[in-house]
DRENVEXGU-132563 format. One line per field, with one value per residue (C-alpha): x, y, z. Coordinates in pm, whole numbers, plus 32768, in hexadecimal, padded with zeros to 4 digits. Each point is the difference from the previous one (the first is absolute). Layout:
c1 = c(X	...)
c2 = c(Y	...)
c3 = c(Z	...)
END
This chain:
c1 = c(B15D	7FCE	7FB2	7EA1	7FAF	809B	7F13	7E9E	8077	7F5A	811B	7FA4	7FF6	80DC	8118	7FB2	7FF7	8142	80B3	7F7B	808A	8177	7FCD	7F74	802F	7ED1	7EA9	7F2F	7E69	7F86	810D	7FDA	7E92	803D	810A	7EF5	7EF6	80F0	808A	7E2E	8034	7E88	7FEC	8014	80D1	812F	8043	807F	805A	8115	8004	7F6F	8153	80A1	7F56	801D	817B	7FEB	7F88	8109	812A	7F5E	7FDA	813A	8069	7EFD	7F5E	7F53	7FD4	7EA7	800C	7F14	7F7D	80A1	8139	7FAA	7F6A	815F	80B7	7F4C	8015	815C	80A7	8134	7EF9	7F24	8126	80A9	7E8B	8026	8127	7FA8	7EBC	80FA	8107	7ECD	7F87	8133	8054	7F00	7F21	7EA5	7EC2	7ECF	7EFA	8140	8071	7ECB	80B1	8141	7F9E	7F96	80FE	80DB	7EEF	7EFD	7E96	7F84	7EB9	7FE1	7F2E	8119	8105	7F3A	7F9C	8170	80D6	8007	7F68	801A	7FB3	8004	80D1	8146	812D	805E	8138	7F8F	80A8	7F3B	7EBD	8079	8024	7EC4	7F39	80BF)
c2 = c(A572	80FA	7FF2	801E	7F45	7EBA	809B	7FA8	7ECE	7EB8	7EE7	7E9F	7F1C	7F31	80F5	8092	7E8F	7FCA	8139	7FB3	7ECC	80A2	80A8	7F0B	7E7B	7EFE	80B4	7F02	802C	8030	8152	8074	7FF3	80D1	810E	801E	803A	8120	809E	7FF2	7F84	7F2E	7E89	7F9A	811E	7FDC	816D	80DB	817E	809F	801F	7EA0	7F9E	80EB	7F6A	7E8F	801E	80EC	7EB1	7F38	80A3	8013	7EB7	7FE6	8075	7FE6	7EE5	7FA9	814A	8084	8109	8145	80B5	8149	7F72	7F51	8132	80B2	7F26	7FC5	8170	8005	80A7	7EB7	7F17	8083	8086	7E8C	7F6F	8135	7F95	7E8F	8082	80B0	7ED2	7F56	80EA	805D	7E8F	7FC8	7F04	806B	7FB4	7F93	810B	80F9	7F25	8105	8144	7F7A	7F85	8170	80B2	7F21	8052	7E8F	806D	7ED6	7FDF	7EE1	7F59	7F94	7FE2	7E9B	7FD4	7FE6	7FDC	7E88	800E	8152	8094	8140	7F90	7F6F	8066	803A	8074	810B	7F55	7ED8	80D6	80A2	7EB7	7F77	8109	8016)
c3 = c(D05C	8110	8146	7FCE	7F14	80CC	80DA	7F6A	7F54	804C	802A	8008	8165	7F53	7FEA	819A	8064	7F66	8065	8163	7FE2	7FC0	812D	80EE	7F76	7FE2	805A	8047	7F6D	815E	8036	7E8E	8033	8168	7F4F	7EC2	80EC	80E7	7EB7	7F92	7ECB	7FBB	8036	7EA2	7F5A	7EEF	800F	80FC	8014	803A	816A	8073	7F29	8102	8132	7FEF	7F98	8144	8092	7FBD	8056	8163	7FF2	7F84	8142	80FA	7F9A	8151	8083	7F67	7F4A	802C	7EEF	7FFB	7FFD	7EBD	7F7C	806D	7F4D	7EBF	7FE5	800C	7F20	7FF8	7FA6	7F26	7F2D	7FF5	7FA6	7EC6	7FA8	7FDF	7F33	7F3B	7FAA	7F94	7F3B	7F60	7FCA	7F10	810D	8045	80AD	7F25	8097	7F59	7E9E	7EFB	80C0	7FB0	7E96	7FC8	8058	7EF5	7EE6	800E	8042	80BA	80E9	813B	7F2D	7EDC	80DD	80CF	7EC5	7F25	8153	807E	8153	8041	8172	8069	812D	7F40	7F9F	7E76	7F69	7F06	7EAE	8070	7FE9	7EBF	7F4F	805E	7F91	7EAC)
END
């Protein structure tokens, strides 16, 4: 998968929070709300862009290094745009793609690549408690849809 494809995708907030938690540790509700606000993620949004993903990861990185210092938006943006951070995030995304674990939001596309034509409606109907924001094994989805 090339960089352009990754930058055009949307990612579940749960994946972004899990990645940020790996960097920072436990994130309080207030901190998470503030980080999402800083990254311009709309309230209640369950999917974020690659740029928002990088911005939140940059906040987590800076908060780890400087827990008490006030952060400037330009400082966070500089780290979010750094090649190192974007490469590590892309590597995690590619690992998730190659491991057969996908977000529910990518399920239709992943199943189409494997030759299964399915609609979002049928995913909700045939898979118990299906959600766009959960992670699934492709084999599990294929088994349930067979």
